[in-house]
Structure formats: structure tokens, C-alpha cells
N, C-alpha and C positions, 0 to 999 in steps of 0.2 A: 679541168679549170685551178686555177691557181689559186692558193689558199687565201692569203690577202686581196684579192679582185674578188673573191667569193660571198667575202665576209660584207666587201662594200656594196656587193651588189645584192644580198641580206638585209642589211642597214636599210639602201635604197628604196627598195618595193615591200619596205614594212611598213609604211603608216606611219613615222614618227615624223610629228612634223620638224624636228631640228636638224634634219638630217638630209632636207627637202630648200630645195632652190625656187625662188620664183619660175613656173613653168610657162608655154604657152603651147597654143595648137597646132602642129605640122599641118604646113598648109600643102607644101613638094619637098620629097628630099627625090635626090640625085648619088646613084654611087657612078662613077670614073676609077678606071682601070692606070694605072701609074707607069712609066714607062717597064722600072721594073717589076716585079712581080711579089714584091716585099708588102704586098699590102693594098689600099686603095684610098681614095678620097670620099667623105660622103660628104655631099654639100647638103644644107638645111634651109628649108624658108619657114618664116611663123607665121603664123598668119595675118601679124603687122606688115609684114613683106619684107621684115632684117631676114640677112642670111647670113651664113658661118659653116666655113668648112673644114673636115678637118681630115687629116691623113690618121688610117685604120692601120694598124701594123698584122696580120697576119694569126699573129694570138689572138689578140685583139679582137678581133673579127669572129674568131673560132669561140671564145666566152661569150660574146654578144651574140651569138648565132644560137647557144645553148641557153641563152637565159632565154631570150625570145620564145626560144618552141616549150620553155617550160611554161613561160608566160599564157602563151596559147592552151596549151596542155590548159591548166591549169582553170584558164576562162570557158573553156572547152565542158567542164568537168562538172559548171556551176558554180564556181566560188563569184566569190562576189570581187566585183572589179575595186582597181585602190582606189578609193576618188582624191581628188585634187580637195587640196582644203585650203 
């Protein structure tokens, strides 16, 4: 994981309110392959029905996957979940 990306991720899951934006529950998500192999499109629909699509490059996809695996392992180990404030 790139150092700057890791620092941003650590801060974003640290629970520090000043580093968070307003969040909404994910209602639906979808991953679509692009014509080239450089990444994929991640489409997310929120609980309010608003949706947004993002192109995710291969490096970022790996970083996101690593963070999700760590978060899942942390949750499985009984650590308290990060609460939305």
C-alpha cells in the first residue's frame, strides 16, 4: 500500500470527526468491468436512492481490498465497530 494512501485510510477509520464527511447507508453496489483491464467501475446507490459511479484503477482496487480485509479481520476479532457520529 502506498504510504500516502495508507495515512489517509488510517485517518479516515480513526474515528476523528473532523476527517469524516456526511455518510449514508449503502443500499446497492455493483462492479462493472471496463473495456480495458486498467480498472473497473464501482457504482453505489445510497439509502436515499442517489447513485454515483467511480472508476477504480488497479492500484486503488488493491488498496481498497487490503483495507476491507483488515477491517473484516478486525471486526471478526471482536473489535468494536466504528460508529457513525
